[in-house]
C-alpha positions as CSV (number, residue, x, y, z in Angstrom):
1,M,-1.4,139.2,-32.3
2,T,-5.0,138.2,-31.7
3,D,-7.0,135.7,-33.9
4,P,-9.0,137.7,-36.5
5,N,-11.8,135.1,-36.2
6,P,-14.7,137.0,-34.5
7,W,-16.6,133.8,-33.5
8,P,-15.9,131.8,-30.4
9,V,-14.1,128.6,-31.3
10,S,-14.6,125.3,-29.7
11,P,-11.5,123.5,-28.4
12,E,-11.9,120.9,-31.1
13,L,-11.5,123.6,-33.8
14,S,-8.9,125.8,-32.2
15,D,-6.0,124.4,-34.2
16,R,-7.9,124.4,-37.5
17,H,-7.3,127.0,-40.3
18,P,-9.4,130.2,-39.9
19,G,-11.0,129.4,-43.3
20,V,-12.2,126.1,-42.0
21,R,-13.4,127.6,-38.7
22,D,-15.3,130.4,-40.4
23,G,-16.8,127.9,-42.8
24,L,-18.3,125.9,-39.9
25,A,-19.9,129.1,-38.6
26,W,-21.7,129.5,-41.9
27,L,-22.8,125.8,-41.6
28,G,-24.4,126.2,-38.2
29,Y,-28.2,125.6,-38.1
30,D,-29.4,126.2,-34.5
31,H,-30.2,129.8,-35.4
32,L,-32.7,128.6,-38.0
33,P,-36.4,127.8,-37.2
34,E,-36.8,124.1,-36.7
35,S,-38.7,123.9,-40.0
36,L,-35.6,125.0,-41.9
37,Q,-33.0,123.1,-39.8
38,R,-33.8,119.9,-41.7
39,Y,-32.4,121.5,-44.9
40,S,-29.3,122.8,-43.3
41,R,-28.3,120.1,-40.8
42,P,-27.1,117.5,-43.5
43,F,-24.5,120.0,-44.7
44,H,-23.1,120.5,-41.2
45,E,-23.0,116.8,-40.7
46,A,-21.2,116.3,-44.0
47,A,-18.6,118.9,-42.8
48,E,-18.2,117.0,-39.6
49,H,-17.5,113.8,-41.5
50,I,-15.0,115.5,-43.9
51,L,-13.1,117.1,-41.0
52,A,-12.9,113.9,-39.1
53,A,-11.6,112.1,-42.2
54,I,-9.2,114.9,-43.3
55,P,-7.3,116.2,-40.2
56,I,-4.8,118.3,-42.3
57,D,-6.1,121.7,-43.5
58,S,-5.4,122.6,-47.1
59,P,-6.8,125.0,-49.8
60,E,-8.8,122.0,-51.1
61,L,-10.4,121.4,-47.7
62,T,-11.4,125.0,-47.4
63,T,-12.9,124.8,-50.9
64,A,-14.8,121.7,-50.0
65,I,-16.3,123.5,-46.9
66,N,-17.1,126.6,-49.0
67,K,-18.9,124.4,-51.5
68,L,-21.0,122.9,-48.7
69,I,-21.9,126.4,-47.6
70,E,-23.0,127.3,-51.1
71,A,-25.1,124.1,-51.4
72,K,-26.6,124.6,-47.9
73,D,-27.6,128.2,-48.7
74,S,-29.4,127.1,-51.8
75,A,-31.1,124.2,-50.0
76,V,-32.3,126.5,-47.2
77,R,-33.5,129.1,-49.7
78,A,-35.4,126.3,-51.6
79,G,-36.9,125.2,-48.3
80,I,-38.0,128.8,-47.5
81,R,-39.6,129.1,-51.0
82,A,-41.3,125.7,-50.7
83,S,-42.6,126.6,-47.2
84,T,-43.7,130.1,-47.9
85,G,-44.1,130.4,-51.6
86,R,-41.6,133.4,-51.6
87,A,-37.9,134.1,-51.4
88,G,-36.4,134.9,-48.0
89,S,-33.1,135.6,-46.4
90,V,-31.2,133.6,-43.9
91,P,-29.2,135.5,-41.1
92,R,-25.5,134.7,-40.6
93,P,-24.9,132.8,-37.4
94,Q,-22.8,134.7,-34.8
95,A,-21.0,131.6,-33.5
96,V,-20.2,128.0,-34.3
97,V,-23.0,126.4,-32.4
98,N,-22.6,122.8,-33.5
99,P,-18.8,122.2,-33.6
100,P,-17.9,118.9,-35.1
101,D,-16.9,116.1,-32.7
102,L,-13.4,115.2,-34.0
103,S,-12.8,112.5,-31.4
104,E,-14.4,109.8,-33.5
């Protein structure tokens, strides 16, 4: 059976639960213009710290990652509105482009 995760997975994440891996794809920020990356990057970094501190996947960990996604989306939308004066959308990343370094 193949992994249902459609995004390439870094070796550091290959043994993580699909909900955690998918969550990290949503927390990627390289696809954003540099002007918006500053709003998104802190949430990705928070996920890196959480995953390094909590190596065992659980429903609570997936929920924590999902809450970071929700907060990141709101922060980026607020940044778009602050920069442009109007609402805008943010495209979904196609891959985890900044996988966390779990070796620390």
